[in-house]
mmCIF file of the N, C-alpha and C atoms, coordinates in Angstrom:
data_MODEL
# 
_entry.id   MODEL 
# 
loop_
_atom_site.group_PDB 
_atom_site.id 
_atom_site.type_symbol 
_atom_site.label_atom_id 
_atom_site.label_alt_id 
_atom_site.label_comp_id 
_atom_site.label_asym_id 
_atom_site.label_entity_id 
_atom_site.label_seq_id 
_atom_site.pdbx_PDB_ins_code 
_atom_site.Cartn_x 
_atom_site.Cartn_y 
_atom_site.Cartn_z 
_atom_site.occupancy 
_atom_site.B_iso_or_equiv 
_atom_site.pdbx_formal_charge 
_atom_site.auth_seq_id 
_atom_site.auth_comp_id 
_atom_site.auth_asym_id 
_atom_site.auth_atom_id 
_atom_site.pdbx_PDB_model_num 
ATOM 1   N N  . MET A 1 1  ? 53.648 8.438  63.644 1.00 0.00 ? 1  MET A N  1 
ATOM 2   C CA . MET A 1 1  ? 53.539 8.929  62.961 1.00 0.00 ? 1  MET A CA 1 
ATOM 3   C C  . MET A 1 1  ? 52.017 8.047  61.931 1.00 0.00 ? 1  MET A C  1 
ATOM 4   N N  . MET A 1 2  ? 51.450 8.321  61.543 1.00 0.00 ? 2  MET A N  1 
ATOM 5   C CA . MET A 1 2  ? 49.775 7.661  60.774 1.00 0.00 ? 2  MET A CA 1 
ATOM 6   C C  . MET A 1 2  ? 50.296 7.080  59.814 1.00 0.00 ? 2  MET A C  1 
ATOM 7   N N  . LYS A 1 3  ? 49.373 6.127  59.860 1.00 0.00 ? 3  LYS A N  1 
ATOM 8   C CA . LYS A 1 3  ? 49.095 5.170  58.690 1.00 0.00 ? 3  LYS A CA 1 
ATOM 9   C C  . LYS A 1 3  ? 48.295 5.488  57.819 1.00 0.00 ? 3  LYS A C  1 
ATOM 10  N N  . HIS A 1 4  ? 48.497 5.406  56.446 1.00 0.00 ? 4  HIS A N  1 
ATOM 11  C CA . HIS A 1 4  ? 47.737 5.609  55.598 1.00 0.00 ? 4  HIS A CA 1 
ATOM 12  C C  . HIS A 1 4  ? 46.917 3.987  55.561 1.00 0.00 ? 4  HIS A C  1 
ATOM 13  N N  . GLU A 1 5  ? 45.480 4.340  55.550 1.00 0.00 ? 5  GLU A N  1 
ATOM 14  C CA . GLU A 1 5  ? 44.437 3.002  55.341 1.00 0.00 ? 5  GLU A CA 1 
ATOM 15  C C  . GLU A 1 5  ? 44.294 3.826  54.149 1.00 0.00 ? 5  GLU A C  1 
ATOM 16  N N  . GLU A 1 6  ? 44.188 1.763  53.230 1.00 0.00 ? 6  GLU A N  1 
ATOM 17  C CA . GLU A 1 6  ? 43.367 1.878  52.256 1.00 0.00 ? 6  GLU A CA 1 
ATOM 18  C C  . GLU A 1 6  ? 41.830 1.728  51.993 1.00 0.00 ? 6  GLU A C  1 
ATOM 19  N N  . THR A 1 7  ? 41.011 2.215  51.532 1.00 0.00 ? 7  THR A N  1 
ATOM 20  C CA . THR A 1 7  ? 39.856 2.102  51.301 1.00 0.00 ? 7  THR A CA 1 
ATOM 21  C C  . THR A 1 7  ? 39.347 1.218  49.425 1.00 0.00 ? 7  THR A C  1 
ATOM 22  N N  . ASP A 1 8  ? 38.244 -0.039 50.025 1.00 0.00 ? 8  ASP A N  1 
ATOM 23  C CA . ASP A 1 8  ? 38.262 -0.887 49.042 1.00 0.00 ? 8  ASP A CA 1 
ATOM 24  C C  . ASP A 1 8  ? 36.870 0.247  48.076 1.00 0.00 ? 8  ASP A C  1 
ATOM 25  N N  . SER A 1 9  ? 36.714 1.558  48.196 1.00 0.00 ? 9  SER A N  1 
ATOM 26  C CA . SER A 1 9  ? 36.025 2.557  47.395 1.00 0.00 ? 9  SER A CA 1 
ATOM 27  C C  . SER A 1 9  ? 37.230 3.424  46.639 1.00 0.00 ? 9  SER A C  1 
ATOM 28  N N  . PHE A 1 10 ? 36.223 4.154  45.571 1.00 0.00 ? 10 PHE A N  1 
ATOM 29  C CA . PHE A 1 10 ? 37.903 5.469  44.691 1.00 0.00 ? 10 PHE A CA 1 
ATOM 30  C C  . PHE A 1 10 ? 36.447 6.530  44.876 1.00 0.00 ? 10 PHE A C  1 
ATOM 31  N N  . ASP A 1 11 ? 38.052 7.254  44.276 1.00 0.00 ? 11 ASP A N  1 
ATOM 32  C CA . ASP A 1 11 ? 37.164 9.307  44.589 1.00 0.00 ? 11 ASP A CA 1 
ATOM 33  C C  . ASP A 1 11 ? 36.821 8.701  43.005 1.00 0.00 ? 11 ASP A C  1 
ATOM 34  N N  . GLU A 1 12 ? 35.352 9.818  42.783 1.00 0.00 ? 12 GLU A N  1 
ATOM 35  C CA . GLU A 1 12 ? 35.268 9.967  41.378 1.00 0.00 ? 12 GLU A CA 1 
ATOM 36  C C  . GLU A 1 12 ? 35.743 9.783  40.385 1.00 0.00 ? 12 GLU A C  1 
ATOM 37  N N  . ASP A 1 13 ? 36.420 11.037 40.681 1.00 0.00 ? 13 ASP A N  1 
ATOM 38  C CA . ASP A 1 13 ? 38.395 11.235 39.804 1.00 0.00 ? 13 ASP A CA 1 
ATOM 39  C C  . ASP A 1 13 ? 38.520 9.815  39.558 1.00 0.00 ? 13 ASP A C  1 
ATOM 40  N N  . GLU A 1 14 ? 38.961 8.474  40.132 1.00 0.00 ? 14 GLU A N  1 
ATOM 41  C CA . GLU A 1 14 ? 39.912 7.444  39.749 1.00 0.00 ? 14 GLU A CA 1 
ATOM 42  C C  . GLU A 1 14 ? 38.852 6.500  39.345 1.00 0.00 ? 14 GLU A C  1 
ATOM 43  N N  . GLU A 1 15 ? 37.112 6.867  39.735 1.00 0.00 ? 15 GLU A N  1 
ATOM 44  C CA . GLU A 1 15 ? 36.519 6.000  39.121 1.00 0.00 ? 15 GLU A CA 1 
ATOM 45  C C  . GLU A 1 15 ? 36.192 5.775  37.304 1.00 0.00 ? 15 GLU A C  1 
ATOM 46  N N  . GLU A 1 16 ? 36.053 7.170  37.242 1.00 0.00 ? 16 GLU A N  1 
ATOM 47  C CA . GLU A 1 16 ? 36.170 7.723  35.521 1.00 0.00 ? 16 GLU A CA 1 
ATOM 48  C C  . GLU A 1 16 ? 37.097 7.098  35.251 1.00 0.00 ? 16 GLU A C  1 
ATOM 49  N N  . ASP A 1 17 ? 38.359 7.324  35.618 1.00 0.00 ? 17 ASP A N  1 
ATOM 50  C CA . ASP A 1 17 ? 39.638 6.650  35.272 1.00 0.00 ? 17 ASP A CA 1 
ATOM 51  C C  . ASP A 1 17 ? 39.489 4.912  34.883 1.00 0.00 ? 17 ASP A C  1 
ATOM 52  N N  . VAL A 1 18 ? 39.003 4.517  35.631 1.00 0.00 ? 18 VAL A N  1 
ATOM 53  C CA . VAL A 1 18 ? 38.880 3.102  35.993 1.00 0.00 ? 18 VAL A CA 1 
ATOM 54  C C  . VAL A 1 18 ? 37.650 2.256  35.001 1.00 0.00 ? 18 VAL A C  1 
ATOM 55  N N  . PHE A 1 19 ? 36.419 3.162  35.029 1.00 0.00 ? 19 PHE A N  1 
ATOM 56  C CA . PHE A 1 19 ? 35.945 2.883  34.486 1.00 0.00 ? 19 PHE A CA 1 
ATOM 57  C C  . PHE A 1 19 ? 35.726 2.932  32.598 1.00 0.00 ? 19 PHE A C  1 
ATOM 58  N N  . ALA A 1 20 ? 36.946 4.420  32.326 1.00 0.00 ? 20 ALA A N  1 
ATOM 59  C CA . ALA A 1 20 ? 37.173 4.236  30.754 1.00 0.00 ? 20 ALA A CA 1 
ATOM 60  C C  . ALA A 1 20 ? 38.495 3.448  30.584 1.00 0.00 ? 20 ALA A C  1 
ATOM 61  N N  . ASP A 1 21 ? 39.188 3.248  31.610 1.00 0.00 ? 21 ASP A N  1 
ATOM 62  C CA . ASP A 1 21 ? 40.093 2.141  31.034 1.00 0.00 ? 21 ASP A CA 1 
ATOM 63  C C  . ASP A 1 21 ? 39.034 0.723  30.544 1.00 0.00 ? 21 ASP A C  1 
ATOM 64  N N  . ALA A 1 22 ? 38.059 0.728  31.390 1.00 0.00 ? 22 ALA A N  1 
ATOM 65  C CA . ALA A 1 22 ? 37.675 -0.930 30.955 1.00 0.00 ? 22 ALA A CA 1 
ATOM 66  C C  . ALA A 1 22 ? 36.236 -0.527 29.736 1.00 0.00 ? 22 ALA A C  1 
ATOM 67  N N  . GLY A 1 23 ? 36.655 0.252  29.005 1.00 0.00 ? 23 GLY A N  1 
ATOM 68  C CA . GLY A 1 23 ? 35.533 0.853  28.312 1.00 0.00 ? 23 GLY A CA 1 
ATOM 69  C C  . GLY A 1 23 ? 34.459 1.088  28.359 1.00 0.00 ? 23 GLY A C  1 
ATOM 70  N N  . LEU A 1 24 ? 34.087 1.667  29.732 1.00 0.00 ? 24 LEU A N  1 
ATOM 71  C CA . LEU A 1 24 ? 32.510 2.371  30.148 1.00 0.00 ? 24 LEU A CA 1 
ATOM 72  C C  . LEU A 1 24 ? 33.032 3.477  30.540 1.00 0.00 ? 24 LEU A C  1 
ATOM 73  N N  . ASP A 1 25 ? 31.456 3.928  30.044 1.00 0.00 ? 25 ASP A N  1 
ATOM 74  C CA . ASP A 1 25 ? 30.985 5.724  30.246 1.00 0.00 ? 25 ASP A CA 1 
ATOM 75  C C  . ASP A 1 25 ? 30.752 5.456  31.730 1.00 0.00 ? 25 ASP A C  1 
ATOM 76  N N  . TYR A 1 26 ? 31.368 6.583  32.358 1.00 0.00 ? 26 TYR A N  1 
ATOM 77  C CA . TYR A 1 26 ? 30.597 7.041  33.467 1.00 0.00 ? 26 TYR A CA 1 
ATOM 78  C C  . TYR A 1 26 ? 28.619 7.446  33.806 1.00 0.00 ? 26 TYR A C  1 
ATOM 79  N N  . ASP A 1 27 ? 28.717 8.049  32.992 1.00 0.00 ? 27 ASP A N  1 
ATOM 80  C CA . ASP A 1 27 ? 27.870 9.044  32.459 1.00 0.00 ? 27 ASP A CA 1 
ATOM 81  C C  . ASP A 1 27 ? 26.081 7.679  32.244 1.00 0.00 ? 27 ASP A C  1 
ATOM 82  N N  . GLU A 1 28 ? 26.500 6.856  31.164 1.00 0.00 ? 28 GLU A N  1 
ATOM 83  C CA . GLU A 1 28 ? 25.834 5.567  30.696 1.00 0.00 ? 28 GLU A CA 1 
ATOM 84  C C  . GLU A 1 28 ? 25.338 4.578  32.300 1.00 0.00 ? 28 GLU A C  1 
ATOM 85  N N  . LEU A 1 29 ? 26.724 4.466  33.455 1.00 0.00 ? 29 LEU A N  1 
ATOM 86  C CA . LEU A 1 29 ? 26.547 3.457  34.167 1.00 0.00 ? 29 LEU A CA 1 
ATOM 87  C C  . LEU A 1 29 ? 25.561 4.435  35.160 1.00 0.00 ? 29 LEU A C  1 
ATOM 88  N N  . GLU A 1 30 ? 25.921 5.420  35.093 1.00 0.00 ? 30 GLU A N  1 
ATOM 89  C CA . GLU A 1 30 ? 25.084 6.215  36.362 1.00 0.00 ? 30 GLU A CA 1 
ATOM 90  C C  . GLU A 1 30 ? 23.471 5.875  36.001 1.00 0.00 ? 30 GLU A C  1 
ATOM 91  N N  . PHE A 1 31 ? 23.216 5.726  34.626 1.00 0.00 ? 31 PHE A N  1 
ATOM 92  C CA . PHE A 1 31 ? 21.439 5.788  34.554 1.00 0.00 ? 31 PHE A CA 1 
ATOM 93  C C  . PHE A 1 31 ? 21.063 4.517  34.277 1.00 0.00 ? 31 PHE A C  1 
ATOM 94  N N  . MET A 1 32 ? 21.978 3.603  34.350 1.00 0.00 ? 32 MET A N  1 
ATOM 95  C CA . MET A 1 32 ? 21.190 2.197  34.501 1.00 0.00 ? 32 MET A CA 1 
ATOM 96  C C  . MET A 1 32 ? 20.871 1.766  35.205 1.00 0.00 ? 32 MET A C  1 
ATOM 97  N N  . ASP A 1 33 ? 19.570 0.645  35.172 1.00 0.00 ? 33 ASP A N  1 
ATOM 98  C CA . ASP A 1 33 ? 19.007 0.590  36.126 1.00 0.00 ? 33 ASP A CA 1 
ATOM 99  C C  . ASP A 1 33 ? 20.299 -0.384 37.063 1.00 0.00 ? 33 ASP A C  1 
ATOM 100 N N  . PRO A 1 34 ? 20.066 -0.403 38.330 1.00 0.00 ? 34 PRO A N  1 
ATOM 101 C CA . PRO A 1 34 ? 20.900 -1.277 39.217 1.00 0.00 ? 34 PRO A CA 1 
ATOM 102 C C  . PRO A 1 34 ? 21.215 -2.570 38.853 1.00 0.00 ? 34 PRO A C  1 
ATOM 103 N N  . ASP A 1 35 ? 20.352 -3.170 38.803 1.00 0.00 ? 35 ASP A N  1 
ATOM 104 C CA . ASP A 1 35 ? 20.787 -4.513 38.364 1.00 0.00 ? 35 ASP A CA 1 
ATOM 105 C C  . ASP A 1 35 ? 21.472 -5.113 36.357 1.00 0.00 ? 35 ASP A C  1 
ATOM 106 N N  . GLU A 1 36 ? 21.437 -4.233 35.786 1.00 0.00 ? 36 GLU A N  1 
ATOM 107 C CA . GLU A 1 36 ? 22.197 -4.245 34.508 1.00 0.00 ? 36 GLU A CA 1 
ATOM 108 C C  . GLU A 1 36 ? 23.504 -3.317 34.913 1.00 0.00 ? 36 GLU A C  1 
ATOM 109 N N  . ARG A 1 37 ? 23.861 -2.681 35.641 1.00 0.00 ? 37 ARG A N  1 
ATOM 110 C CA . ARG A 1 37 ? 24.841 -1.791 36.143 1.00 0.00 ? 37 ARG A CA 1 
ATOM 111 C C  . ARG A 1 37 ? 25.779 -3.034 36.688 1.00 0.00 ? 37 ARG A C  1 
ATOM 112 N N  . ARG A 1 38 ? 25.549 -3.677 37.329 1.00 0.00 ? 38 ARG A N  1 
ATOM 113 C CA . ARG A 1 38 ? 26.208 -4.155 38.163 1.00 0.00 ? 38 ARG A CA 1 
ATOM 114 C C  . ARG A 1 38 ? 26.342 -6.027 37.312 1.00 0.00 ? 38 ARG A C  1 
ATOM 115 N N  . GLU A 1 39 ? 25.547 -6.070 36.079 1.00 0.00 ? 39 GLU A N  1 
ATOM 116 C CA . GLU A 1 39 ? 26.378 -6.886 35.314 1.00 0.00 ? 39 GLU A CA 1 
ATOM 117 C C  . GLU A 1 39 ? 27.038 -6.584 34.101 1.00 0.00 ? 39 GLU A C  1 
ATOM 118 N N  . VAL A 1 40 ? 26.987 -5.556 33.984 1.00 0.00 ? 40 VAL A N  1 
ATOM 119 C CA . VAL A 1 40 ? 27.933 -4.359 32.937 1.00 0.00 ? 40 VAL A CA 1 
ATOM 120 C C  . VAL A 1 40 ? 29.430 -4.061 34.052 1.00 0.00 ? 40 VAL A C  1 
ATOM 121 N N  . LEU A 1 41 ? 29.362 -3.817 34.865 1.00 0.00 ? 41 LEU A N  1 
ATOM 122 C CA . LEU A 1 41 ? 30.455 -3.440 35.500 1.00 0.00 ? 41 LEU A CA 1 
ATOM 123 C C  . LEU A 1 41 ? 31.606 -5.050 35.785 1.00 0.00 ? 41 LEU A C  1 
ATOM 124 N N  . GLU A 1 42 ? 30.253 -6.307 36.108 1.00 0.00 ? 42 GLU A N  1 
ATOM 125 C CA . GLU A 1 42 ? 31.123 -7.615 36.609 1.00 0.00 ? 42 GLU A CA 1 
ATOM 126 C C  . GLU A 1 42 ? 31.206 -8.193 35.111 1.00 0.00 ? 42 GLU A C  1 
ATOM 127 N N  . ASP A 1 43 ? 31.034 -7.638 34.263 1.00 0.00 ? 43 ASP A N  1 
ATOM 128 C CA . ASP A 1 43 ? 31.713 -8.204 32.812 1.00 0.00 ? 43 ASP A CA 1 
ATOM 129 C C  . ASP A 1 43 ? 33.071 -7.463 32.683 1.00 0.00 ? 43 ASP A C  1 
ATOM 130 N N  . ALA A 1 44 ? 33.053 -6.345 32.270 1.00 0.00 ? 44 ALA A N  1 
ATOM 131 C CA . ALA A 1 44 ? 34.154 -5.935 32.289 1.00 0.00 ? 44 ALA A CA 1 
ATOM 132 C C  . ALA A 1 44 ? 35.186 -6.658 33.412 1.00 0.00 ? 44 ALA A C  1 
ATOM 133 N N  . GLY A 1 45 ? 34.793 -6.893 34.639 1.00 0.00 ? 45 GLY A N  1 
ATOM 134 C CA . GLY A 1 45 ? 36.040 -6.991 35.920 1.00 0.00 ? 45 GLY A CA 1 
ATOM 135 C C  . GLY A 1 45 ? 36.261 -5.970 36.548 1.00 0.00 ? 45 GLY A C  1 
ATOM 136 N N  . LEU A 1 46 ? 35.362 -5.941 36.540 1.00 0.00 ? 46 LEU A N  1 
ATOM 137 C CA . LEU A 1 46 ? 35.234 -5.107 38.399 1.00 0.00 ? 46 LEU A CA 1 
ATOM 138 C C  . LEU A 1 46 ? 34.273 -5.220 39.354 1.00 0.00 ? 46 LEU A C  1 
ATOM 139 N N  . ASP A 1 47 ? 34.576 -4.959 40.391 1.00 0.00 ? 47 ASP A N  1 
ATOM 140 C CA . ASP A 1 47 ? 33.654 -5.054 41.521 1.00 0.00 ? 47 ASP A CA 1 
ATOM 141 C C  . ASP A 1 47 ? 32.723 -4.130 41.727 1.00 0.00 ? 47 ASP A C  1 
ATOM 142 N N  . PRO A 1 48 ? 31.415 -4.679 41.637 1.00 0.00 ? 48 PRO A N  1 
ATOM 143 C CA . PRO A 1 48 ? 30.174 -3.688 41.235 1.00 0.00 ? 48 PRO A CA 1 
ATOM 144 C C  . PRO A 1 48 ? 29.787 -3.059 42.586 1.00 0.00 ? 48 PRO A C  1 
ATOM 145 N N  . ASP A 1 49 ? 30.556 -3.817 44.026 1.00 0.00 ? 49 ASP A N  1 
ATOM 146 C CA . ASP A 1 49 ? 30.227 -3.355 45.429 1.00 0.00 ? 49 ASP A CA 1 
ATOM 147 C C  . ASP A 1 49 ? 31.507 -2.547 45.502 1.00 0.00 ? 49 ASP A C  1 
ATOM 148 N N  . ALA A 1 50 ? 32.442 -1.996 44.958 1.00 0.00 ? 50 ALA A N  1 
ATOM 149 C CA . ALA A 1 50 ? 33.619 -1.222 45.266 1.00 0.00 ? 50 ALA A CA 1 
ATOM 150 C C  . ALA A 1 50 ? 32.810 0.609  44.387 1.00 0.00 ? 50 ALA A C  1 
ATOM 151 N N  . PHE A 1 51 ? 31.911 0.148  43.761 1.00 0.00 ? 51 PHE A N  1 
ATOM 152 C CA . PHE A 1 51 ? 31.041 1.812  43.162 1.00 0.00 ? 51 PHE A CA 1 
ATOM 153 C C  . PHE A 1 51 ? 30.262 1.901  44.016 1.00 0.00 ? 51 PHE A C  1 
ATOM 154 N N  . ASP A 1 52 ? 29.968 3.671  44.550 1.00 0.00 ? 52 ASP A N  1 
ATOM 155 C CA . ASP A 1 52 ? 29.285 3.835  44.980 1.00 0.00 ? 52 ASP A CA 1 
ATOM 156 C C  . ASP A 1 52 ? 27.789 4.697  43.767 1.00 0.00 ? 52 ASP A C  1 
ATOM 157 N N  . PHE A 1 53 ? 26.865 4.968  42.916 1.00 0.00 ? 53 PHE A N  1 
ATOM 158 C CA . PHE A 1 53 ? 26.176 5.586  42.661 1.00 0.00 ? 53 PHE A CA 1 
ATOM 159 C C  . PHE A 1 53 ? 24.885 5.737  42.970 1.00 0.00 ? 53 PHE A C  1 
# 
């Protein structure tokens, strides 16, 4: 039996759900500069390192 490995990253659909739940728009985050995006994610209580833009 194989053990399911958990990862720290999310797939795209999960990311969009997480952002929506936090009141953020995925498309807006994509177009932000990295420093601004990091700050917005941290302010929303999310770990910026868990997402790949």
